[in-house]
C-alpha positions, 0 to 999 in steps of 0.5 A: 227682916231689914227693909230695904225700900219702904213702898212709899219711896219704891214708888215715888223713886219709880213714878210708879202706879200701885195697885192693890194693898202695898207692904210696909216696904221690900227686903230685896230686889230681884230679876230672877224668880228662882233666886228671889227671896220672900219679901223681895221687889220683882223687877219684869225685865225684858232682856234679849232671851226672856221676859220677866213678865212670863215668870211673874206666877212663879215670882210670886210663889217664891214670895216676892212682896211686889211686882214692878211690871209694865203698863202695856203688859198688864192686861196679859198678866191676869189676875195676880195676888200680888201687890203691883207697882206699874211703870212704863219700862221697867229697866228704866224705872230700875234706873230711876230706883238707882239713881234714887239710891245713890241720891240718898247714900252717904257712902264712900263710892268706888268704881273700877273698870278696866280690860282685866281685873275688874271683878277681882279688884272690886272682890278685893276692895270689899273683903278688905273695905269690910275690915274697916265698915259696911260695905255694898258691892255688884254681885258676881259680874254685874256690870252692864245696863241692867247689872248697875242700876240693879246693884244701885237699887239694891244698896242699902242707905247705911253703908259705908262704903259702895264698889261698882264694877263697871264693864263695856264692849262697845263705845258709849256703854260706860258714859251713862252707868257711871253718871249714876253711880257718880264715884268718889273714886275710878280705877282703871285696871289695865288697858289690853285686847279685850273685845277688840273685835269692837275697837280698831286698837287698844287706844280706842278701848283706852278711850272708852274705858276713860267715859268712866271720868266723866262720872266722878263727883267733884273732887274725885280721884281716877287711879290708873295703872302707871305701868300700863303704856295707856297711861299717858293716853288716860291721864290726858282724858281724865284732865280733859274730863275736868278730873284734877286728881290723878294718881298713878299705882305701880312700879314706875316711880312716878307712882303715888301708889308704888311697890317697892317691894314683892316676894311671889310665892306660890300662894302668896305674896308679900310686897312693901309699898308707899301709898301716898307716902305711907310706908307699909308692908302685907301679904297678900293671901293670893298668888301672882303678879297680876293680883299684886298690881291689883292690891296697889289699886285698892290700897290707893282707893282705900286710902282716898276714901279715908280707910284705915290702912293699917287694918286694910292690909292686914285684911289682905292676908286671907282675900279669897277667890270665886268660881272661875278667877283663881279658885283652887282645889286639891282633888283626891287621885287615888295615886295622890293629890292633883291642883286644879286652878279654875280660871274658865270665867274669861279670857284674853291675852292679858288674863292668859299671861297673868294666869300662864304665869301662876301656874308656872309659879304653882310647884308639882310634886312628884313626877307632876306636870303643869298643864295648860288647859286653854280655850278660845280668846272671844270677841278678837275680831280679826285679830283673833288668829295672830293674838291665839298664835301669839300665845305661844311665846307665853308657853315655850320656854317655861315650866308647862310642857303639855297643853290641852287646846279647845275651840275653833279659835285655838287651832291658831295656837295649836299650829304654833306650837314646837314639837316638844311641847306636848299638844292636844287639840280638840274642836270643842270643851265635849270633845276635849273632856275625856282626853284631859280626864284621862291624862292626868296624873298625881302631882299634876297642877292643870289650870284651865282658862278660857272665855266663859262663852266657850264652856270650859267650865264644864271641865272644871266640874268633870274634873271635881265629880271625878276626883271631889276636891279634899281641900279648897285654897280660896285664892284670889287671883 
């Protein structure tokens, strides 16, 4: 068992009070008794819906090496059979441990934010940097007020690189998180109408994302999308925050990390790029023009942290996707295969455009159709109806002539689509499920896209249940 923290260092970092005989150390950190591994420290964080203290006994049964609990909860916990570290506030203790992890680390740190593509870019960085060193990165989308300190606290002291995703849906959320992370490189992927319900306009979203510059290490670098309309605003804010090294990525002629050639294919892309004066070619094992854009940021960040670009470029060929983020399945229909593109994790206007482009670039077989299954984009506020209706422009005139829509906000799109596009609208996922299952035919390519809260992952599960996947082509998108 490798040791992440000695008990002595754990107690000291959190200003904790140990009760009972402490183990020599702990092998990991958990805030969920269901996924806890033997030897982990269990942090009993109180969330909005649940309180970790209620699961202390379950954590002990799962093999927790030590429990971290709040002083105020101690009387109600009764007699526990595991060692305990008592703190004033468990989340604050986790933040302190994260800060201590950052202080002891010699790793090159990269932080990623943006309105779309954060997790994709973070996972691409994890993948390519693993070809040149030991990498630690955020699990899933652990990018908020508990996810970031948890990821920091889990950072081994011997990793070469660490990659953090930092998200927000309100101003002043990124600022405290990035000051814990203290990255050497900060990437802003794109500014788009995500969480627009909490902001007046895209400039306000850009300003909130620009908080990431405030935590950069001295001599650190900002990597910005030069093709984004908010590049100039972000550039200005980076310099205002004291960042001297600001680099652009994209097709723009003034980009430091510049795309010079791009060939898009159904299941991959071939590119040529000039990365800070270094000419290179690469195959990206994931399709989509948006993925090419993300990879330019990945290559730029890799160069800035001193990674071997040739090895990094080779690693791009076999990127793999996660569930809900472009993972592809070939479904076994009795009459022939159906291609499923699972984009069910998140949705905003920018990622909808990228997903539709991906669908339209994917070939059908036989008499198959391209089918878009679209659910509500959440957190768009008063702009919601207009932005949903505007998705019609993505669909009209493309190779997608069949559309299934679900959720109250998607009614606006259903009303905006012309009659020559076959459209089925239902109020929600349960009503849509039988209609979709009955409609699919051999040769179809079906893409499922929505915000996570709409529950369209259930449609993916239903399709996989009815037509088990023959093979899985894992492409990161």
